C-alpha positions as CSV (number, residue, x, y, z in Angstrom):
1,M,-24.8,37.9,19.2
2,R,-24.2,36.6,15.7
3,T,-26.7,34.6,13.8
4,A,-26.5,32.3,10.8
5,S,-27.9,35.1,8.6
6,G,-24.9,37.3,8.9
7,P,-22.2,39.0,11.0
8,G,-22.8,40.9,14.2
9,P,-22.9,44.7,14.5
10,E,-19.2,45.1,15.0
11,A,-18.3,43.3,11.8
12,E,-18.2,45.0,8.3
13,P,-21.5,44.9,6.5
14,P,-22.1,42.3,3.7
15,P,-22.1,43.4,0.1
16,E,-25.3,44.7,-1.5
17,P,-27.4,42.2,-3.5
18,G,-25.9,43.5,-6.8
19,V,-22.3,42.8,-5.9
20,D,-20.0,41.8,-8.7
21,L,-18.8,38.4,-7.5
22,P,-16.2,37.8,-10.2
23,A,-14.5,41.1,-9.4
24,L,-14.7,40.3,-5.7
25,R,-13.1,36.9,-6.2
26,R,-10.3,38.4,-8.2
27,R,-9.6,41.0,-5.5
28,V,-9.7,38.4,-2.7
29,N,-7.4,36.1,-4.7
30,A,-4.9,38.9,-5.4
31,A,-4.8,39.8,-1.7
32,L,-4.3,36.2,-0.8
33,V,-1.5,35.7,-3.3
34,I,0.4,38.8,-2.1
35,S,0.1,37.8,1.6
36,Q,1.0,34.2,0.8
37,V,4.2,35.3,-1.0
38,L,5.1,37.4,2.0
39,G,4.0,34.8,4.6
40,G,5.9,32.1,2.8
41,L,9.0,34.3,2.6
42,G,8.7,35.1,6.3
43,V,8.5,31.4,7.3
44,A,11.2,30.1,5.0
45,T,13.6,32.9,5.9
46,G,13.3,32.3,9.6
47,V,13.4,28.5,9.7
48,A,16.4,28.4,7.4
49,L,18.8,29.0,10.3
50,A,16.5,28.1,13.2
51,A,18.4,24.9,14.1
52,V,21.7,26.7,13.9
53,L,20.5,29.4,16.2
54,A,19.1,26.8,18.6
55,Q,22.4,25.0,18.7
56,E,24.3,28.2,19.3
57,I,22.1,29.2,22.3
58,S,21.7,25.8,23.8
59,G,25.2,24.5,23.1
60,S,23.8,21.2,22.2
61,E,23.3,19.6,18.8
62,A,20.7,17.3,20.2
63,L,18.5,20.2,21.1
64,A,18.9,22.0,17.8
65,G,15.8,20.3,16.2
66,L,13.5,21.6,19.0
67,A,13.3,25.0,17.4
68,S,11.6,23.7,14.2
69,T,9.5,21.3,16.2
70,S,8.3,24.2,18.4
71,A,7.2,26.0,15.3
72,V,5.2,23.0,14.0
73,V,3.6,22.6,17.5
74,G,2.7,26.3,17.4
75,T,1.1,25.9,14.0
76,A,-1.1,23.1,15.4
77,L,-1.9,25.0,18.7
78,F,-3.0,28.2,16.9
79,S,-5.1,26.4,14.3
80,L,-8.3,26.0,16.3
81,P,-8.3,29.4,18.1
82,L,-7.7,31.2,14.8
83,A,-10.5,29.1,13.1
84,T,-12.8,30.0,16.0
85,L,-12.0,33.7,15.6
86,M,-12.6,33.4,11.8
87,A,-15.9,31.6,12.4
88,A,-17.1,34.4,14.7
89,R,-15.5,37.5,13.1
90,G,-14.4,36.5,9.6
91,R,-11.2,35.6,7.7
92,R,-9.6,39.1,7.8
93,P,-9.3,39.4,11.6
94,G,-8.1,35.8,11.9
95,L,-5.4,36.1,9.2
96,T,-4.3,39.5,10.5
97,L,-3.9,38.2,14.0
98,A,-2.0,35.1,12.8
99,Y,0.6,37.2,11.0
100,L,0.9,39.6,14.0
101,L,1.5,36.6,16.3
102,G,4.1,35.3,13.9
103,A,5.8,38.7,13.9
104,A,5.7,38.8,17.7
105,G,7.2,35.3,17.7
106,G,10.1,36.4,15.5
107,A,10.8,39.4,17.8
108,V,10.9,37.1,20.8
109,V,13.3,34.8,19.0
110,V,15.6,37.8,18.4
111,L,15.3,38.8,22.1
112,A,16.1,35.2,23.1
113,A,19.2,35.3,20.9
114,L,20.4,38.5,22.6
115,L,19.7,37.0,26.1
116,R,21.1,33.6,25.2
117,N,17.9,32.1,26.6
118,F,16.9,28.8,25.1
119,P,13.4,28.4,26.7
120,L,12.5,31.9,25.5
121,L,13.7,30.8,22.0
122,L,11.2,27.9,22.1
123,V,8.4,30.2,23.2
124,G,9.2,32.6,20.3
125,M,9.3,29.7,17.8
126,T,6.0,28.5,19.0
127,A,4.4,31.9,18.4
128,F,6.3,32.0,15.1
129,G,4.3,29.0,14.0
130,A,1.2,31.2,13.8
131,G,2.7,32.5,10.5
132,T,2.4,29.0,9.0
133,S,-1.1,28.8,10.4
134,A,-2.0,31.9,8.4
135,N,-0.4,30.4,5.2
136,L,-2.4,27.2,5.6
137,Q,-5.7,28.8,6.4
138,A,-5.3,31.1,3.3
139,R,-6.1,28.1,1.0
140,F,-9.5,27.8,2.6
141,V,-10.1,31.6,2.3
142,A,-9.7,31.2,-1.5
143,A,-12.5,28.6,-1.5
144,D,-15.0,30.8,0.4
145,L,-16.4,32.5,-2.7
146,A,-15.2,30.1,-5.4
147,P,-17.9,28.1,-7.4
148,P,-17.6,24.3,-6.7
149,Q,-16.2,23.5,-10.2
150,K,-13.3,26.0,-9.6
151,R,-12.8,25.5,-5.9
152,A,-9.7,23.3,-6.1
153,G,-8.2,25.6,-8.7
154,A,-8.6,28.6,-6.3
155,I,-7.0,26.6,-3.5
156,S,-4.1,25.5,-5.6
157,T,-3.4,29.1,-6.8
158,V,-2.9,30.1,-3.1
159,V,-0.7,27.1,-2.4
160,W,1.4,27.8,-5.5
161,A,2.0,31.4,-4.3
162,T,4.0,29.9,-1.4
163,T,6.6,28.7,-3.9
164,V,8.1,32.2,-4.3
165,G,8.7,32.6,-0.6
166,A,9.8,29.0,-0.1
167,V,12.4,29.4,-2.8
168,L,13.6,32.9,-1.9
169,G,13.6,32.6,1.9
170,P,16.6,30.3,2.4
171,N,18.6,32.4,0.0
172,I,17.8,35.6,1.9
173,A,18.7,34.1,5.3
174,A,22.4,34.5,5.0
175,P,22.4,38.2,3.8
176,A,19.8,38.9,6.5
177,G,22.1,37.5,9.1
178,R,25.1,39.6,7.9
179,G,22.9,42.7,7.7
180,V,22.4,42.8,11.5
181,A,26.0,42.1,12.5
182,G,26.6,45.8,13.3
183,L,23.6,45.8,15.7
184,G,24.9,43.3,18.1
185,I,22.4,40.7,17.0
186,P,23.8,37.1,16.4
187,E,24.0,36.4,12.7
188,A,21.8,33.3,13.0
189,A,19.0,35.5,14.5
190,G,19.2,38.0,11.6
191,P,16.6,36.1,9.5
192,F,14.1,36.5,12.2
193,V,14.5,40.3,12.1
194,W,13.6,40.0,8.4
195,S,10.7,37.6,9.1
196,T,9.2,39.9,11.7
197,G,9.1,42.7,9.2
198,V,7.7,40.6,6.5
199,F,4.9,39.2,8.7
200,L,3.9,42.7,9.7
201,L,3.7,43.7,6.1
202,A,1.5,40.6,5.4
203,A,-0.8,41.6,8.2
204,V,-1.2,45.1,6.7
205,V,-1.9,43.6,3.3
206,V,-4.6,41.3,4.6
207,H,-6.1,44.0,6.8
208,L,-6.3,46.6,4.1
209,L,-7.1,44.4,1.0
210,L,-9.2,41.5,2.2
211,R,-12.5,43.5,2.0
212,P,-15.3,42.7,2.1
213,D,-14.5,39.6,4.2
214,P,-15.0,36.5,2.0
215,L,-16.4,34.3,4.7
216,L,-18.9,36.8,5.9
217,T,-19.8,37.6,2.3
218,A,-20.4,33.9,1.6
219,R,-22.7,33.6,4.7
220,A,-24.6,36.8,3.8
221,L,-25.2,35.5,0.2
222,A,-26.2,32.1,1.5
223,A,-28.7,33.7,3.8
224,R,-30.2,35.6,0.9
225,E,-30.4,32.4,-1.0
226,T,-32.3,31.0,1.9
227,G,-34.9,33.7,1.5
228,A,-35.1,33.2,-2.2
229,D,-35.2,29.4,-2.3
230,G,-36.4,28.5,1.2
231,E,-33.5,26.2,1.5
232,R,-30.0,27.2,2.6
233,G,-27.1,26.6,0.3
234,R,-29.0,24.7,-2.3
235,S,-26.3,25.1,-4.8
236,G,-23.6,24.0,-2.3
237,T,-21.5,27.1,-3.1
238,G,-22.4,29.2,-0.1
239,T,-22.4,32.2,-2.5
240,G,-26.1,32.9,-2.7
241,T,-28.1,34.5,-5.5
242,A,-26.7,38.0,-5.5
243,S,-25.3,37.6,-9.0
244,P,-25.9,35.4,-12.0
245,D,-22.5,34.0,-11.4
246,V,-23.4,32.7,-8.0
247,R,-25.0,29.5,-9.2
248,E,-22.0,28.4,-11.1
249,G,-21.8,24.7,-10.3
250,S,-24.4,22.7,-8.5
251,P,-24.7,19.5,-6.5
252,E,-24.6,17.8,-9.8
253,G,-21.2,19.4,-10.7
254,R,-18.1,17.4,-11.3
255,T,-16.9,16.2,-7.9
256,G,-15.7,12.7,-8.8
257,G,-19.1,11.0,-8.4
258,F,-19.6,12.2,-4.8
259,R,-22.9,13.6,-3.9
260,K,-23.1,16.5,-1.5
261,K,-24.8,15.2,1.7
262,F,-25.2,18.1,4.0
263,R,-26.7,16.6,7.1
264,R,-28.0,19.5,9.0
265,R,-29.6,17.8,12.0
266,G,-31.4,20.2,14.2
267,R,-30.4,23.3,12.1
268,A,-33.7,25.0,12.7
269,D,-33.3,24.8,16.5
270,R,-29.7,26.0,16.7
271,G,-28.3,29.5,16.5
272,G,-25.5,30.5,14.1
273,G,-23.0,30.7,16.9
274,A,-23.6,27.0,17.9
275,E,-23.3,25.9,14.3
276,R,-19.9,27.5,13.9
277,S,-18.5,25.9,17.0
278,L,-15.9,23.2,17.1
279,R,-18.7,20.8,18.2
280,A,-20.5,21.6,15.0
281,G,-17.3,21.0,13.0
282,L,-16.8,17.6,14.6
283,A,-20.5,16.7,14.0
284,A,-20.2,17.8,10.3
285,V,-17.1,15.6,9.8
286,A,-18.8,12.7,11.6
287,A,-21.9,13.0,9.4
288,S,-20.1,12.9,6.1
289,A,-18.0,10.1,4.6
290,E,-16.5,12.5,2.1
291,A,-15.4,14.9,5.0
292,R,-13.8,12.0,6.8
293,L,-12.0,11.0,3.7
294,A,-10.8,14.6,3.1
295,L,-9.6,15.0,6.7
296,V,-7.6,11.7,6.7
297,T,-6.2,12.5,3.2
298,I,-4.9,15.9,4.3
299,T,-3.5,14.4,7.5
300,V,-1.8,11.4,6.0
301,A,-0.3,13.3,3.1
302,H,1.2,15.9,5.4
303,T,2.4,13.4,8.0
304,A,4.0,11.1,5.4
305,M,5.7,14.0,3.7
306,T,7.0,15.6,6.9
307,S,8.3,12.3,8.4
308,V,10.3,11.3,5.3
309,M,11.5,14.7,4.4
310,V,13.0,15.6,7.8
311,M,15.2,12.5,7.8
312,T,16.2,12.5,4.2
313,P,19.1,14.9,4.7
314,V,20.4,12.6,7.5
315,D,20.2,9.5,5.2
316,L,21.9,11.3,2.3
317,G,24.7,12.4,4.7
318,H,25.2,8.9,5.8
319,H,25.7,7.9,2.2
320,G,28.3,10.6,1.4
321,A,26.2,13.4,0.1
322,G,27.5,16.9,0.7
323,I,25.5,20.0,1.8
324,Q,25.2,21.2,-1.8
325,L,23.6,17.9,-3.0
326,I,21.3,17.7,0.0
327,G,20.2,21.3,-0.7
328,L,19.4,20.3,-4.4
329,V,17.4,17.3,-3.3
330,I,15.4,19.4,-0.8
331,S,14.9,22.1,-3.4
332,G,13.5,19.5,-5.8
333,H,11.2,18.3,-3.1
334,I,9.9,21.8,-2.4
335,A,9.4,22.4,-6.1
336,G,7.3,19.2,-6.2
337,M,5.2,20.5,-3.3
338,Y,4.3,23.9,-4.7
339,A,5.2,24.4,-8.3
340,L,2.6,22.1,-9.9
341,S,-0.2,22.7,-7.4
342,P,-2.2,24.5,-10.1
343,V,-2.1,21.4,-12.2
344,M,-3.4,19.4,-9.2
345,G,-6.2,21.9,-8.7
346,R,-7.2,21.8,-12.3
347,L,-7.3,18.0,-12.3
348,A,-9.3,17.9,-9.1
349,D,-11.9,20.3,-10.6
350,R,-12.1,18.5,-14.0
351,L,-11.7,14.9,-13.1
352,G,-13.0,14.9,-9.5
353,R,-11.6,15.1,-6.0
354,D,-11.6,11.3,-5.5
355,K,-9.4,10.7,-8.6
356,V,-6.8,13.2,-7.5
357,I,-6.8,11.7,-4.0
358,L,-6.1,8.3,-5.6
359,L,-3.3,10.0,-7.6
360,A,-1.9,11.3,-4.3
361,V,-1.9,7.8,-2.9
362,L,-0.1,6.5,-5.9
363,L,2.5,9.3,-5.9
364,L,3.2,9.0,-2.1
365,G,3.4,5.2,-2.4
366,A,5.9,5.5,-5.3
367,A,7.9,8.0,-3.4
368,A,8.2,5.7,-0.4
369,L,9.2,2.8,-2.7
370,L,11.9,4.8,-4.5
371,A,13.4,6.6,-1.5
372,G,13.1,3.6,0.8
373,T,15.0,1.3,-1.5
374,A,17.5,3.9,-2.7
375,D,20.2,2.4,-0.5
376,G,22.7,5.2,-1.2
377,S,21.6,6.0,-4.7
378,H,21.3,9.8,-4.7
379,P,19.3,10.1,-8.0
380,R,16.8,7.5,-6.7
381,T,16.4,9.4,-3.4
382,A,16.0,12.7,-5.3
383,A,13.3,11.2,-7.5
384,G,11.6,9.8,-4.5
385,L,11.6,13.2,-2.8
386,V,10.2,15.0,-5.9
387,L,7.3,12.4,-6.0
388,L,6.8,12.9,-2.3
389,G,6.3,16.6,-2.9
390,L,3.9,16.0,-5.8
391,G,1.9,13.5,-3.7
392,W,1.6,16.0,-0.9
393,S,0.4,18.7,-3.3
394,A,-2.2,16.3,-4.8
395,G,-3.5,15.3,-1.4
396,L,-3.6,18.7,0.1
397,V,-5.3,20.4,-2.8
398,S,-7.9,17.7,-3.5
399,G,-8.5,17.0,0.2
400,S,-9.0,20.7,1.0
401,A,-11.4,21.1,-1.8
402,L,-13.4,18.0,-0.8
403,L,-13.4,19.1,2.8
404,T,-15.0,22.4,1.8
405,D,-17.4,20.7,-0.5
406,S,-18.6,18.2,2.1
407,V,-19.7,20.2,5.1
408,P,-22.4,22.9,5.6
409,Q,-21.2,26.4,5.0
410,E,-21.8,27.4,8.6
411,A,-19.4,24.7,9.9
412,R,-16.7,25.1,7.3
413,A,-14.4,27.4,9.3
414,A,-14.5,25.1,12.4
415,V,-13.9,22.0,10.2
416,Q,-11.0,23.7,8.4
417,G,-9.4,24.7,11.7
418,L,-9.8,21.1,13.0
419,S,-8.2,19.9,9.8
420,D,-5.1,22.1,10.3
421,L,-4.9,21.1,14.0
422,V,-5.0,17.4,13.2
423,M,-2.6,17.5,10.2
424,N,0.0,19.6,12.1
425,A,-0.2,17.7,15.3
426,S,0.2,14.4,13.4
427,A,3.1,15.8,11.4
428,A,4.8,16.9,14.6
429,L,4.4,13.5,16.1
430,G,5.6,11.9,12.8
431,G,8.6,14.1,12.6
432,A,9.5,13.2,16.2
433,L,9.1,9.5,15.7
434,A,11.0,9.6,12.3
435,G,14.4,10.1,14.0
436,L,13.7,7.2,16.4
437,I,12.6,4.9,13.6
438,V,15.7,5.7,11.5
439,S,18.1,5.3,14.4
440,Q,16.6,2.0,15.4
441,A,15.5,0.4,12.1
442,G,16.7,2.5,9.2
443,Y,15.5,4.9,6.6
444,G,13.9,2.2,4.5
445,W,11.6,1.3,7.4
446,L,10.6,4.9,7.8
447,N,9.4,4.9,4.2
448,A,7.6,1.6,4.8
449,G,5.8,3.2,7.7
450,A,4.9,6.2,5.5
451,A,3.5,3.9,2.9
452,A,1.4,2.1,5.6
453,L,-0.3,5.4,6.5
454,L,-1.9,5.4,3.0
455,V,-4.0,2.3,3.8
456,P,-6.8,4.2,5.7
457,V,-7.0,6.6,2.8
458,V,-7.7,3.8,0.4
459,V,-10.2,2.2,2.7
460,L,-12.1,5.5,3.1
461,L,-11.9,6.3,-0.6
462,L,-13.5,3.0,-1.5
463,G,-16.2,3.5,1.2
464,A,-17.0,7.1,0.1
465,R,-17.3,5.9,-3.5
466,R,-19.7,3.1,-2.6
467,A,-21.9,5.2,-0.3
468,P,-23.7,7.1,-3.1
469,E,-24.2,3.8,-5.0
470,A,-25.7,2.1,-1.9
471,E,-28.1,5.1,-1.4
472,G,-29.1,4.9,-5.1
473,A,-29.9,1.2,-4.8
474,N,-32.1,1.9,-1.8
């Protein structure tokens, strides 16, 4: 049985009180960057030819998109179970298992290609989505030990590391396919052979290097702070008093004017296991206006980005763009998503989460306006897609940091898993509806719908900013 004071007997012991937290943070971040590069490479390499492989096996162009859709669904389905495992056992077992599941999914896809079995392909792609779950959860791992005023920067560094894999992956796909030709494996399945190996390597990196476990360490240090101060997590960092560096940042730190309101109802009467459950995560989000804003920001940014992005190649093709031009536009979009994420993190730490969320709203709105009114102008569409990527980056980084800031340390893993479940499920639905909207109304209306999704973010942003003022007036 685990308690709020630390891990159970089967978990690794927490660090001693004199632990060097700056050195530990650097080691954790290095492990995350390496695994993120590998994980991003595995995902991007596999999905590059997923639709081609699906079409070859099914014999239907209409079914080709189900491969990528299955991967997105898998990412959503695995989010909560992996978060539950992390809440109980720590980050290292959760990330290791996620990469192993992704590797198993890649192997199943290769088997499905050999057997020409389309349902088996979809099963494999669903498991393959666990690799993306690991990549998404890694951003929260970076926040476990980061001081509040550097938390967004830590998240953004991990997000940025995905750039390497995202750029290299599609370029490796073709050589990986040709490399298995002599083994009797279909060329379009070759990238999944590569992805399987890369995911296995990422699992090894996480298992060996992510020690001590950052989440369990944060909890142990928070428990020590409880003993020292008589009040858990007074600094809001979840990093205790084991080092002079622990108290970097406080509730009065720069968080865009938001005050940390950790409503820990019934904490004294509940065990640690209950506090780390999904129910505790839902309660934590319901109790915090900032957490609700963060959750909606992450979900809207991801859904708007996915919905517009998946149909942009179709719209460009309808207006005479060739494969090379479409590839350049999507490459620019991916660069916007990842390349400047450290800038978004720095802005969120220096100016405040709320201001960067507002920036995300403005960027996503401008992207929808440019792309939605392009009407065949390829430069205009390209500019819109770059802004779409930048808006996603701003929303994901600032929203993830605010979500971590705004809930009690014990509930964070569950809340973060809930966040990934909601964002990926919404994106899967948005991607499915995007084709219907474009076929019935047009690409412009799809962008208008994406812009409309921003309205709840603005409403919650205004409400969260007014909440501290109202409390101060009372």
